N, C-alpha and C positions, 0 to 999 in steps of 0.2 A: 420300977414302976412302969416304965415304958414297955418293958418286956411283957408284963402281965396284961397291959392294954392291947398289945399286939397279938398275944395269944388268944385273948378274948375275941378280938376281931376275926382272927382266923377260924376260931371255933364257930362263930356265927356264919361265916362264909361256907364252912364245911357243912353245916346243917342245911343251909339254903341249897347248896349243890346236891346234897343227898335227897332233899325233897324234890328238886327238879328232876333228878335221875329216876326217882320212884314214879313221878308223874309221867316221864317219858316212857318208862317200861310199861306202865299201865296202858298208855295210849298206843304203844307198839303192839301189845297183846290184842287190844281192841281192833286195830287195823288188820292184824294178821287173821283174826277171826272173821272179819267182814270179807277179806280177800278170799279166805277158804270157802265161805258160803257162796260168793260170786263164782268161784271156779267150779264148785259142785253144780250150781244151777246152769252154768254154761255147758258142762259136760252132759247134763240130763236134758238140756234143750228147753228148760223152763223160762227162758228169757223172752218168750213170745209176748207176754203181757207187757214187759218193759219196752220191747220193740214197738208195740202198738202205741204205748204212751208217748214214746219219743217221736214216732211218726206223726201222731196227732198234734204234738207241740210244734213240730216243724211245719206242718201244714198251716197251723194257726199263725205262726210267725211269718210265713210266706204270704198269707192272705193279708195280714196287717201291713207288711212291707209294700205289697201291691197297692193297697188302699192309700197308704201314705205317699207313694210315688205319684199316684193319680192326683191326689190332693195338692201335692207340690207343683205338678204341672199346671193345674188350674190356677193356683196362686201366682205362679211365674207369669202365666198369660195375663192375668188380671193386673199384675204389677207392671208388665210391659205396656199395657193399654193405659194405665194411669200415668205412667211416665210420659207417654205420647201426648196425653191430654195436658199435662203440666207444661211440656215443651211448647205445645201449640198455644197455650194461654200466655206463656212468657213471650213468645214471638209476637202475638197480637197485641200484647200490652206495651210492647216497645213502640208501637205506632200510635199510641194515644196522644192526643193534643188537647191542651186546655183552651177552650174557646174564650171563656171570660173568667178571669181569676176572682172577680168579686162575686160572681154567681156560682163559681166552682162546678159548672156543668162540664161533663167530659164527653167528647165525641171521638170516634175512632176514624183514623185516616183509612181510606179505602185502598188497600194494597193492590187489588186486582183491577182498579179503575172501573169498578161497577158503580152505578148510581147509588147514592146513599138512600137507605130506607128509614124514614123516621119511626121511632118507637113510641107507641101510644102508652100513656099511663092508664091504669085501670079506671081512673076517674073520668077520663075523656071518652071512654067507650060508651056508645049509645045503646039503649035497650035493643034496638033492631040489630046491632052488630053482635050482641051477645046471644041472640036467639039462633044464630047459625049453628049447624051441627058440628062444625069443625072445632077442635080444641083450641084454647086460647093461644097456645104456642104456634099453631099453624096460621092463625090470623095475623100474626105479627109480621110475617113476610120472610124474604130470603135472608136478610142480614140479621135476623133476630139472634142467631147463635153467636155472632161476633160482637153484638152490641147489647147483650143481655145485661140487665141491671143498670143501664145508662139511661138517665131520664132526659126526655126532650119533649117540651110541650108541643102538642099537635092540635090544630083545629080540625073541624069536620071537613072544610074545603081542602086542607092539605092531605087528609086521608084519601080523598078521591084522587087527587093529583099523584100521590105516592103509589096508589094501586096501578095507575096507568104507566107511571115511570118504572114500576116494578116489572110489569108485563113487557115493556120495551127492553128493560135490562135483561130479562130472562130470554127474550127472543134473540137479543144480540149475542148472548152466550151460546144459545142452541144453534144459532145460524139460520133460524127460520123466522118467518114473519107471522107472529101470532096476534090476532086482533079479535 
């Protein structure tokens, strides 16, 4: 019985191998025919159409590669800038001091020993101050970039004083007497 099962298994394998051999012969014949056609076309010089197609594909690929390289350099530059912004933000946030824990207002320590410029909230801006042609970011003063989003109540009197101290601070940085 075992011998009959083994013979049956070998017969199946033989059929499978014969089928694979027939497929391989057909594929070989097909590849030989394609090879013959390509040889004939090369001898006749009919490959000009193929050469043009390949040249066009290469030009397209090179143009795409150049575009991607340019896009990559733009992203690398933008990434470097964003890393610098994050690093700057992390460095400035290390100098933050809590003034009053119950009020939870935050003020930044001035690392360059420049006079502090108070930040006005939008509610404390008078209509005469908003009628200026400068954008609101420019009205906030020199320290606005360092202390953005940090609230500090300011009265109208303090705004006038901060402007004069700002001019004094700017003149001390520039080394000139501005009045």
